[in-house]
LUMBAVO-91112 format. One record per atom (N, C-alpha, C): x negated, y, z negated; residue in one letter; residue number from 1; atom name. Coordinates in steps of 0.2 Angstrom, whole numbers, plus 5000, padded with zeros to 4 digits. Layout:
BEGIN
SITE_px_py_pz_residu_num_atome
SITE_X_Y_Z_a_NUM_CA
...
//
This chain:
BEGIN
SITE_px_py_pz_residu_num_atome
SITE_4994_4996_5000_m_1_N
SITE_5001_4999_4999_m_1_CA
SITE_4996_5005_5000_m_1_C
SITE_4996_5010_5004_v_2_N
SITE_4992_5020_5004_v_2_CA
SITE_4998_5024_5002_v_2_C
SITE_4996_5028_4999_t_3_N
SITE_5000_5033_4998_t_3_CA
SITE_5005_5036_5002_t_3_C
SITE_5005_5035_5006_e_4_N
SITE_5009_5038_5011_e_4_CA
SITE_5016_5032_5012_e_4_C
SITE_5013_5026_5008_d_5_N
SITE_5020_5022_5007_d_5_CA
SITE_5025_5022_5002_d_5_C
SITE_5023_5027_4999_m_6_N
SITE_5027_5029_4991_m_6_CA
SITE_5035_5030_4993_m_6_C
SITE_5036_5033_4996_a_7_N
SITE_5043_5036_4997_a_7_CA
SITE_5049_5030_5000_a_7_C
SITE_5045_5026_5004_a_8_N
SITE_5049_5019_5006_a_8_CA
SITE_5049_5016_5000_a_8_C
SITE_5045_5013_4996_v_9_N
SITE_5044_5009_4992_v_9_CA
SITE_5049_5010_4988_v_9_C
SITE_5051_5018_4984_c_10_N
SITE_5053_5021_4980_c_10_CA
SITE_5060_5019_4982_c_10_C
SITE_5060_5018_4988_e_11_N
SITE_5070_5019_4991_e_11_CA
SITE_5069_5011_4991_e_11_C
SITE_5065_5007_4993_l_12_N
SITE_5066_4999_4993_l_12_CA
SITE_5068_4997_4988_l_12_C
SITE_5063_5000_4981_i_13_N
SITE_5065_4997_4973_i_13_CA
SITE_5071_5000_4971_i_13_C
SITE_5073_5005_4973_g_14_N
SITE_5080_5008_4971_g_14_CA
SITE_5085_5003_4973_g_14_C
SITE_5083_5001_4979_a_15_N
SITE_5090_4999_4983_a_15_CA
SITE_5091_4990_4979_a_15_C
SITE_5082_4988_4979_a_16_N
SITE_5084_4981_4976_a_16_CA
SITE_5084_4979_4969_a_16_C
SITE_5085_4985_4966_f_17_N
SITE_5085_4984_4959_f_17_CA
SITE_5092_4987_4957_f_17_C
SITE_5097_4989_4961_a_18_N
SITE_5101_4993_4960_a_18_CA
SITE_5107_4990_4955_a_18_C
SITE_5108_4981_4956_d_19_N
SITE_5112_4977_4954_d_19_CA
SITE_5107_4971_4950_d_19_C
SITE_5102_4974_4949_n_20_N
SITE_5097_4971_4942_n_20_CA
SITE_5101_4970_4935_n_20_C
SITE_5100_4965_4931_p_21_N
SITE_5103_4964_4925_p_21_CA
SITE_5102_4970_4920_p_21_C
SITE_5094_4970_4919_s_22_N
SITE_5092_4975_4915_s_22_CA
SITE_5094_4984_4915_s_22_C
SITE_5093_4983_4922_t_23_N
SITE_5094_4992_4924_t_23_CA
SITE_5100_4993_4925_t_23_C
SITE_5107_4986_4925_l_24_N
SITE_5112_4990_4925_l_24_CA
SITE_5116_4990_4916_l_24_C
SITE_5110_4986_4911_a_25_N
SITE_5112_4988_4906_a_25_CA
SITE_5110_4993_4901_a_25_C
SITE_5103_4996_4906_n_26_N
SITE_5100_5003_4903_n_26_CA
SITE_5106_5008_4906_n_26_C
SITE_5110_5007_4911_v_27_N
SITE_5115_5011_4913_v_27_CA
SITE_5123_5010_4912_v_27_C
SITE_5124_5006_4908_r_28_N
SITE_5130_5005_4907_r_28_CA
SITE_5136_5003_4913_r_28_C
SITE_5131_4999_4918_g_29_N
SITE_5137_4995_4923_g_29_CA
SITE_5135_5000_4929_g_29_C
SITE_5131_5007_4932_d_30_N
SITE_5134_5011_4934_d_30_CA
SITE_5129_5010_4939_d_30_C
SITE_5130_5006_4947_r_31_N
SITE_5127_5004_4950_r_31_CA
SITE_5123_5011_4954_r_31_C
SITE_5127_5015_4956_a_32_N
SITE_5123_5021_4960_a_32_CA
SITE_5117_5024_4956_a_32_C
SITE_5119_5026_4948_r_33_N
SITE_5115_5028_4943_r_33_CA
SITE_5109_5023_4945_r_33_C
SITE_5111_5015_4944_a_34_N
SITE_5105_5011_4943_a_34_CA
SITE_5099_5011_4949_a_34_C
SITE_5104_5012_4956_r_35_N
SITE_5099_5014_4961_r_35_CA
SITE_5095_5020_4960_r_35_C
SITE_5098_5025_4957_r_36_N
SITE_5093_5031_4956_r_36_CA
SITE_5089_5031_4954_r_36_C
SITE_5090_5029_4946_v_37_N
SITE_5084_5029_4942_v_37_CA
SITE_5077_5024_4942_v_37_C
SITE_5078_5016_4946_m_38_N
SITE_5075_5014_4949_m_38_CA
SITE_5070_5017_4956_m_38_C
SITE_5075_5022_4959_r_39_N
SITE_5070_5025_4964_r_39_CA
SITE_5065_5029_4960_r_39_C
SITE_5069_5033_4956_e_40_N
SITE_5063_5040_4951_e_40_CA
SITE_5055_5036_4949_e_40_C
SITE_5060_5031_4944_a_41_N
SITE_5057_5027_4939_a_41_CA
SITE_5050_5024_4944_a_41_C
SITE_5051_5020_4951_s_42_N
SITE_5046_5017_4953_s_42_CA
SITE_5041_5022_4956_s_42_C
SITE_5043_5028_4955_g_43_N
SITE_5037_5031_4958_g_43_CA
SITE_5031_5036_4954_g_43_C
SITE_5034_5033_4948_w_44_N
SITE_5029_5036_4941_w_44_CA
SITE_5020_5032_4945_w_44_C
SITE_5016_5035_4943_p_45_N
SITE_5009_5034_4946_p_45_CA
SITE_5008_5029_4941_p_45_C
SITE_5003_5026_4945_s_46_N
SITE_5000_5019_4942_s_46_CA
SITE_4998_5022_4935_s_46_C
SITE_4998_5018_4929_s_47_N
SITE_4995_5017_4922_s_47_CA
SITE_4987_5017_4924_s_47_C
SITE_4984_5016_4928_a_48_N
SITE_4977_5014_4928_a_48_CA
SITE_4974_5011_4934_a_48_C
SITE_4969_5013_4937_a_49_N
SITE_4965_5011_4942_a_49_CA
SITE_4966_5004_4944_a_49_C
SITE_4967_5002_4938_r_50_N
SITE_4967_4994_4940_r_50_CA
SITE_4973_4989_4942_r_50_C
SITE_4976_4991_4944_s_51_N
SITE_4983_4989_4949_s_51_CA
SITE_4982_4990_4955_s_51_C
SITE_4987_4986_4958_s_52_N
SITE_4987_4983_4965_s_52_CA
SITE_4994_4983_4968_s_52_C
SITE_4995_4985_4974_a_53_N
SITE_5001_4985_4975_a_53_CA
SITE_4998_4983_4983_a_53_C
SITE_5004_4980_4985_l_54_N
SITE_5006_4977_4991_l_54_CA
SITE_5013_4978_4995_l_54_C
SITE_5012_4979_5001_v_55_N
SITE_5020_4980_5007_v_55_CA
SITE_5019_4976_5010_v_55_C
SITE_5024_4972_5011_a_56_N
SITE_5027_4968_5017_a_56_CA
SITE_5032_4973_5024_a_56_C
SITE_5027_4972_5028_v_57_N
SITE_5032_4977_5034_v_57_CA
SITE_5035_4973_5040_v_57_C
SITE_5039_4975_5042_q_58_N
SITE_5040_4972_5047_q_58_CA
SITE_5044_4978_5054_q_58_C
SITE_5040_4976_5061_a_59_N
SITE_5043_4982_5065_a_59_CA
SITE_5043_4991_5063_a_59_C
SITE_5036_4991_5059_d_60_N
SITE_5034_4996_5056_d_60_CA
SITE_5038_5000_5051_d_60_C
SITE_5041_4994_5048_q_61_N
SITE_5047_4995_5043_q_61_CA
SITE_5045_4991_5035_q_61_C
SITE_5044_4996_5031_i_62_N
SITE_5042_4992_5023_i_62_CA
SITE_5050_4988_5022_i_62_C
SITE_5049_4982_5021_v_63_N
SITE_5054_4979_5020_v_63_CA
SITE_5053_4976_5014_v_63_C
SITE_5046_4974_5010_g_64_N
SITE_5045_4973_5001_g_64_CA
SITE_5040_4974_4998_g_64_C
SITE_5040_4976_4993_a_65_N
SITE_5036_4977_4988_a_65_CA
SITE_5034_4974_4982_a_65_C
SITE_5028_4975_4979_l_66_N
SITE_5025_4971_4973_l_66_CA
SITE_5020_4975_4971_l_66_C
SITE_5021_4975_4964_n_67_N
SITE_5014_4981_4961_n_67_CA
SITE_5014_4975_4955_n_67_C
SITE_5005_4977_4952_a_68_N
SITE_5005_4972_4945_a_68_CA
SITE_5000_4977_4945_a_68_C
SITE_4998_4974_4939_a_69_N
SITE_4993_4979_4933_a_69_CA
SITE_4989_4973_4928_a_69_C
SITE_4983_4976_4929_q_70_N
SITE_4979_4973_4926_q_70_CA
SITE_4978_4972_4918_q_70_C
SITE_4979_4969_4913_w_71_N
SITE_4978_4971_4905_w_71_CA
SITE_4974_4972_4905_w_71_C
SITE_4971_4978_4901_p_72_N
SITE_4977_4981_4896_p_72_CA
SITE_4980_4984_4898_p_72_C
SITE_4981_4988_4904_h_73_N
SITE_4983_4994_4906_h_73_CA
SITE_4991_4992_4910_h_73_C
SITE_4993_4988_4908_c_74_N
SITE_5000_4986_4911_c_74_CA
SITE_5005_4989_4906_c_74_C
SITE_5002_4990_4899_q_75_N
SITE_5007_4992_4895_q_75_CA
SITE_5005_5000_4895_q_75_C
SITE_5010_5006_4892_m_76_N
SITE_5007_5012_4891_m_76_CA
SITE_5006_5012_4885_m_76_C
SITE_5000_5014_4883_g_77_N
SITE_4999_5019_4875_g_77_CA
SITE_5002_5025_4873_g_77_C
SITE_5002_5025_4868_i_78_N
SITE_5006_5030_4865_i_78_CA
SITE_5004_5037_4868_i_78_C
SITE_5000_5038_4871_a_79_N
SITE_4997_5044_4874_a_79_CA
SITE_5001_5046_4879_a_79_C
SITE_5002_5039_4883_q_80_N
SITE_5002_5040_4891_q_80_CA
SITE_5012_5041_4891_q_80_C
SITE_5015_5038_4884_k_81_N
SITE_5022_5036_4884_k_81_CA
SITE_5021_5044_4883_k_81_C
SITE_5020_5047_4878_i_82_N
SITE_5021_5054_4875_i_82_CA
SITE_5020_5060_4884_i_82_C
SITE_5015_5059_4887_k_83_N
SITE_5015_5062_4893_k_83_CA
SITE_5020_5061_4898_k_83_C
SITE_5020_5057_4898_t_84_N
SITE_5026_5052_4904_t_84_CA
SITE_5035_5054_4900_t_84_C
SITE_5036_5056_4895_a_85_N
SITE_5042_5056_4892_a_85_CA
SITE_5047_5061_4894_a_85_C
SITE_5043_5067_4896_p_86_N
SITE_5050_5073_4901_p_86_CA
SITE_5050_5071_4907_p_86_C
SITE_5047_5067_4911_s_87_N
SITE_5049_5063_4917_s_87_CA
SITE_5054_5060_4915_s_87_C
SITE_5052_5054_4911_m_88_N
SITE_5057_5049_4909_m_88_CA
SITE_5066_5052_4906_m_88_C
SITE_5063_5057_4900_a_89_N
SITE_5069_5058_4900_a_89_CA
SITE_5074_5062_4906_a_89_C
SITE_5068_5067_4910_r_90_N
SITE_5074_5067_4916_r_90_CA
SITE_5077_5062_4921_r_90_C
SITE_5072_5056_4919_i_91_N
SITE_5077_5051_4925_i_91_CA
SITE_5081_5046_4922_i_91_C
SITE_5081_5047_4917_w_92_N
SITE_5085_5041_4913_w_92_CA
SITE_5089_5044_4907_w_92_C
SITE_5089_5052_4909_t_93_N
SITE_5095_5053_4904_t_93_CA
SITE_5097_5051_4898_t_93_C
SITE_5104_5049_4898_t_94_N
SITE_5105_5047_4892_t_94_CA
SITE_5104_5042_4891_t_94_C
SITE_5103_5038_4895_a_95_N
SITE_5100_5033_4894_a_95_CA
SITE_5093_5029_4894_a_95_C
SITE_5090_5035_4893_l_96_N
SITE_5082_5033_4889_l_96_CA
SITE_5082_5030_4882_l_96_C
SITE_5086_5029_4876_p_97_N
SITE_5086_5027_4870_p_97_CA
SITE_5084_5020_4872_p_97_C
SITE_5090_5018_4876_r_98_N
SITE_5090_5009_4877_r_98_CA
SITE_5084_5007_4885_r_98_C
SITE_5082_5011_4886_a_99_N
SITE_5076_5012_4891_a_99_CA
SITE_5072_5010_4888_a_99_C
SITE_5070_5015_4881_f_100_N
SITE_5063_5013_4877_f_100_CA
SITE_5065_5007_4871_f_100_C
SITE_5071_5005_4871_t_101_N
SITE_5073_5000_4866_t_101_CA
SITE_5069_4994_4871_t_101_C
SITE_5073_4995_4877_m_102_N
SITE_5068_4987_4883_m_102_CA
SITE_5063_4988_4882_m_102_C
SITE_5060_4992_4885_m_103_N
SITE_5052_4992_4885_m_103_CA
SITE_5050_4990_4880_m_103_C
SITE_5052_4993_4872_r_104_N
SITE_5048_4989_4867_r_104_CA
SITE_5049_4984_4865_r_104_C
SITE_5055_4981_4867_k_105_N
SITE_5054_4973_4864_k_105_CA
SITE_5049_4968_4871_k_105_C
SITE_5051_4972_4877_r_106_N
SITE_5047_4970_4882_r_106_CA
SITE_5040_4967_4882_r_106_C
SITE_5038_4974_4878_e_107_N
SITE_5031_4973_4877_e_107_CA
SITE_5030_4968_4871_e_107_C
SITE_5033_4967_4867_a_108_N
SITE_5032_4963_4863_a_108_CA
SITE_5029_4954_4864_a_108_C
SITE_5031_4955_4869_h_109_N
SITE_5032_4946_4872_h_109_CA
SITE_5022_4947_4877_h_109_C
SITE_5020_4954_4877_d_110_N
SITE_5014_4952_4882_d_110_CA
SITE_5009_4949_4879_d_110_C
SITE_5005_4945_4885_p_111_N
SITE_5001_4939_4880_p_111_CA
SITE_4995_4943_4878_p_111_C
SITE_4993_4949_4877_g_112_N
SITE_4988_4951_4875_g_112_CA
SITE_4983_4949_4875_g_112_C
SITE_4980_4945_4880_q_113_N
SITE_4974_4941_4884_q_113_CA
SITE_4974_4945_4892_q_113_C
SITE_4967_4946_4895_a_114_N
SITE_4967_4946_4902_a_114_CA
SITE_4973_4943_4905_a_114_C
SITE_4975_4947_4910_h_115_N
SITE_4980_4943_4913_h_115_CA
SITE_4982_4950_4920_h_115_C
SITE_4985_4947_4924_w_116_N
SITE_4987_4951_4930_w_116_CA
SITE_4997_4952_4929_w_116_C
SITE_4998_4959_4926_h_117_N
SITE_5007_4959_4925_h_117_CA
SITE_5009_4960_4931_h_117_C
SITE_5015_4956_4933_i_118_N
SITE_5018_4956_4940_i_118_CA
SITE_5022_4960_4940_i_118_C
SITE_5025_4965_4944_g_119_N
SITE_5033_4967_4944_g_119_CA
SITE_5032_4977_4943_g_119_C
SITE_5036_4979_4948_p_120_N
SITE_5041_4976_4949_p_120_CA
SITE_5039_4972_4958_p_120_C
SITE_5046_4967_4960_i_121_N
SITE_5043_4965_4966_i_121_CA
SITE_5051_4965_4968_i_121_C
SITE_5052_4969_4975_g_122_N
SITE_5058_4971_4978_g_122_CA
SITE_5056_4968_4986_g_122_C
SITE_5063_4965_4988_v_123_N
SITE_5063_4966_4994_v_123_CA
SITE_5070_4969_4996_v_123_C
SITE_5071_4974_5003_r_124_N
SITE_5074_4976_5006_r_124_CA
SITE_5083_4971_5008_r_124_C
SITE_5086_4975_5003_r_125_N
SITE_5094_4972_5005_r_125_CA
SITE_5097_4968_5010_r_125_C
SITE_5097_4963_5011_g_126_N
SITE_5100_4959_5018_g_126_CA
SITE_5093_4956_5022_g_126_C
SITE_5087_4957_5017_l_127_N
SITE_5082_4954_5020_l_127_CA
SITE_5079_4947_5013_l_127_C
SITE_5084_4949_5009_q_128_N
SITE_5080_4946_5004_q_128_CA
SITE_5082_4937_5005_q_128_C
SITE_5078_4933_5004_g_129_N
SITE_5080_4925_5004_g_129_CA
SITE_5075_4923_5009_g_129_C
SITE_5073_4927_5013_h_130_N
SITE_5069_4927_5020_h_130_CA
SITE_5061_4924_5020_h_130_C
SITE_5059_4923_5012_g_131_N
SITE_5052_4922_5013_g_131_CA
SITE_5047_4928_5013_g_131_C
SITE_5050_4936_5010_i_132_N
SITE_5045_4940_5011_i_132_CA
SITE_5045_4940_5004_i_132_C
SITE_5048_4941_5000_g_133_N
SITE_5045_4940_4991_g_133_CA
SITE_5040_4935_4991_g_133_C
SITE_5042_4928_4992_k_134_N
SITE_5038_4925_4994_k_134_CA
SITE_5031_4925_4995_k_134_C
SITE_5029_4929_5001_a_135_N
SITE_5022_4930_5004_a_135_CA
SITE_5020_4935_5000_a_135_C
SITE_5023_4941_4997_l_136_N
SITE_5021_4946_4995_l_136_CA
SITE_5017_4941_4988_l_136_C
SITE_5021_4939_4984_l_137_N
SITE_5018_4932_4979_l_137_CA
SITE_5012_4931_4979_l_137_C
SITE_5012_4926_4984_a_138_N
SITE_5006_4923_4988_a_138_CA
SITE_5001_4923_4989_a_138_C
SITE_5002_4931_4993_t_139_N
SITE_4995_4935_4993_t_139_CA
SITE_4993_4937_4987_t_139_C
SITE_4997_4941_4982_f_140_N
SITE_4994_4939_4976_f_140_CA
SITE_4989_4938_4972_f_140_C
SITE_4993_4932_4971_l_141_N
SITE_4992_4929_4966_l_141_CA
SITE_4986_4924_4969_l_141_C
SITE_4984_4922_4976_a_142_N
SITE_4977_4920_4982_a_142_CA
SITE_4974_4926_4977_a_142_C
SITE_4973_4932_4976_t_143_N
SITE_4969_4936_4976_t_143_CA
SITE_4968_4936_4966_t_143_C
SITE_4973_4936_4962_a_144_N
SITE_4973_4933_4956_a_144_CA
SITE_4968_4927_4956_a_144_C
SITE_4968_4924_4958_d_145_N
SITE_4966_4916_4958_d_145_CA
SITE_4960_4917_4960_d_145_C
SITE_4958_4920_4964_e_146_N
SITE_4949_4922_4966_e_146_CA
SITE_4945_4926_4961_e_146_C
SITE_4949_4930_4956_q_147_N
SITE_4948_4935_4952_q_147_CA
SITE_4948_4929_4945_q_147_C
SITE_4949_4924_4945_g_148_N
SITE_4952_4919_4938_g_148_CA
SITE_4955_4923_4933_g_148_C
SITE_4959_4926_4936_l_149_N
SITE_4962_4930_4931_l_149_CA
SITE_4971_4926_4931_l_149_C
SITE_4975_4926_4925_p_150_N
SITE_4980_4922_4923_p_150_CA
SITE_4986_4928_4927_p_150_C
SITE_4992_4927_4927_a_151_N
SITE_4998_4931_4930_a_151_CA
SITE_5002_4930_4924_a_151_C
SITE_5006_4936_4922_f_152_N
SITE_5011_4936_4918_f_152_CA
SITE_5019_4940_4921_f_152_C
SITE_5024_4939_4921_l_153_N
SITE_5029_4940_4923_l_153_CA
SITE_5035_4942_4918_l_153_C
SITE_5039_4945_4920_e_154_N
SITE_5048_4945_4915_e_154_CA
SITE_5054_4945_4920_e_154_C
SITE_5056_4941_4921_t_155_N
SITE_5064_4942_4924_t_155_CA
SITE_5069_4940_4920_t_155_C
SITE_5075_4943_4923_d_156_N
SITE_5082_4941_4919_d_156_CA
SITE_5088_4940_4926_d_156_C
SITE_5086_4937_4930_v_157_N
SITE_5088_4935_4936_v_157_CA
SITE_5089_4928_4937_v_157_C
SITE_5092_4922_4936_d_158_N
SITE_5091_4916_4935_d_158_CA
SITE_5088_4912_4939_d_158_C
SITE_5088_4916_4947_r_159_N
SITE_5086_4913_4954_r_159_CA
SITE_5077_4913_4953_r_159_C
SITE_5076_4919_4952_n_160_N
SITE_5069_4922_4950_n_160_CA
SITE_5065_4915_4948_n_160_C
SITE_5069_4914_4941_v_161_N
SITE_5066_4908_4936_v_161_CA
SITE_5064_4903_4942_v_161_C
SITE_5068_4899_4945_t_162_N
SITE_5067_4894_4949_t_162_CA
SITE_5059_4895_4953_t_162_C
SITE_5060_4901_4958_l_163_N
SITE_5055_4904_4963_l_163_CA
SITE_5047_4905_4959_l_163_C
SITE_5048_4907_4955_y_164_N
SITE_5042_4909_4951_y_164_CA
SITE_5040_4903_4949_y_164_C
SITE_5044_4897_4945_e_165_N
SITE_5040_4891_4943_e_165_CA
SITE_5038_4890_4948_e_165_C
SITE_5041_4887_4956_k_166_N
SITE_5037_4886_4962_k_166_CA
SITE_5028_4885_4963_k_166_C
SITE_5029_4893_4958_f_167_N
SITE_5022_4896_4960_f_167_CA
SITE_5016_4895_4953_f_167_C
SITE_5020_4890_4950_g_168_N
SITE_5015_4888_4945_g_168_CA
SITE_5016_4891_4938_g_168_C
SITE_5022_4898_4937_f_169_N
SITE_5024_4901_4931_f_169_CA
SITE_5028_4896_4927_f_169_C
SITE_5028_4898_4919_a_170_N
SITE_5032_4895_4915_a_170_CA
SITE_5033_4898_4912_a_170_C
SITE_5041_4898_4909_v_171_N
SITE_5045_4903_4904_v_171_CA
SITE_5040_4901_4898_v_171_C
SITE_5036_4904_4895_t_172_N
SITE_5034_4904_4887_t_172_CA
SITE_5038_4906_4882_t_172_C
SITE_5043_4911_4883_s_173_N
SITE_5048_4915_4880_s_173_CA
SITE_5051_4916_4882_s_173_C
SITE_5058_4919_4878_r_174_N
SITE_5065_4923_4880_r_174_CA
SITE_5068_4926_4875_r_174_C
SITE_5071_4933_4879_e_175_N
SITE_5074_4937_4874_e_175_CA
SITE_5081_4937_4875_e_175_C
SITE_5088_4938_4871_d_176_N
SITE_5091_4943_4873_d_176_CA
SITE_5091_4951_4873_d_176_C
SITE_5089_4955_4877_i_177_N
SITE_5088_4962_4877_i_177_CA
SITE_5093_4965_4880_i_177_C
SITE_5099_4969_4875_a_178_N
SITE_5104_4973_4878_a_178_CA
SITE_5107_4968_4880_a_178_C
SITE_5110_4963_4878_g_179_N
SITE_5114_4957_4881_g_179_CA
SITE_5111_4953_4887_g_179_C
SITE_5107_4955_4888_v_180_N
SITE_5102_4952_4895_v_180_CA
SITE_5098_4946_4893_v_180_C
SITE_5098_4941_4895_d_181_N
SITE_5094_4935_4897_d_181_CA
SITE_5087_4938_4899_d_181_C
SITE_5080_4939_4896_t_182_N
SITE_5075_4941_4899_t_182_CA
SITE_5070_4935_4897_t_182_C
SITE_5068_4932_4904_r_183_N
SITE_5063_4928_4902_r_183_CA
SITE_5058_4930_4902_r_183_C
SITE_5050_4928_4899_f_184_N
SITE_5044_4929_4901_f_184_CA
SITE_5041_4924_4904_f_184_C
SITE_5037_4924_4909_m_185_N
SITE_5033_4919_4912_m_185_CA
SITE_5026_4920_4911_m_185_C
SITE_5023_4914_4911_w_186_N
SITE_5015_4915_4912_w_186_CA
SITE_5014_4911_4916_w_186_C
SITE_5007_4911_4921_r_187_N
SITE_5004_4907_4927_r_187_CA
SITE_4995_4905_4925_r_187_C
SITE_4996_4899_4924_d_188_N
SITE_4987_4900_4922_d_188_CA
SITE_4985_4900_4927_d_188_C
SITE_4978_4902_4929_t_189_N
SITE_4973_4901_4935_t_189_CA
SITE_4972_4895_4937_t_189_C
SITE_4974_4893_4944_p_190_N
SITE_4972_4886_4945_p_190_CA
SITE_4965_4884_4943_p_190_C
SITE_4966_4877_4941_a_191_N
SITE_4958_4873_4940_a_191_CA
SITE_4955_4872_4950_a_191_C
SITE_4946_4872_4947_p_192_N
SITE_4946_4876_4955_p_192_CA
SITE_4947_4868_4959_p_192_C
SITE_4948_4867_4965_a_193_N
SITE_4949_4860_4967_a_193_CA
SITE_4941_4857_4969_a_193_C
SITE_4941_4849_4968_n_194_N
SITE_4934_4847_4969_n_194_CA
SITE_4931_4844_4973_n_194_C
SITE_4927_4848_4976_s_195_N
SITE_4922_4847_4983_s_195_CA
SITE_4922_4841_4984_s_195_C
//
């Protein structure tokens, strides 16, 4: 991903996550607001130089995006939370307390060891289920494997659990957060193949 892709990626993430259970829980079921807050929230600059963003392109259109941040930069520190609070308040408005609660509860599940924290992964509506997300994930995981780093993610969508399990992730914990069944998944670095 390059800087010029940001507007298209934000629009894609906003649309892809408009029906996401966690997003809807934060905005009390308002899909238009869910789309708007996810579009704007996905435009925040990365928390560190140790992040990676990939895009999938089809006919000169961005049709998928994946973001990942390397631990410990995958969670915002207190200084970064303070710095981003005005932007978050503008984006989330009355949903900010729910969003902060969800963020805090998710952070509590962070493995606390070197890893790539993957998310979000979004695919253009209408193209979901056509292998775009799988291709992005496979590409990124190949890089993580080359670096010898495991991967971590969270999901609140049942079909995503099955998809991630096919890539070697396993549910390590789960929590009901704001009425949403959130699964936390870990993938060890595969053992090197014998020559």
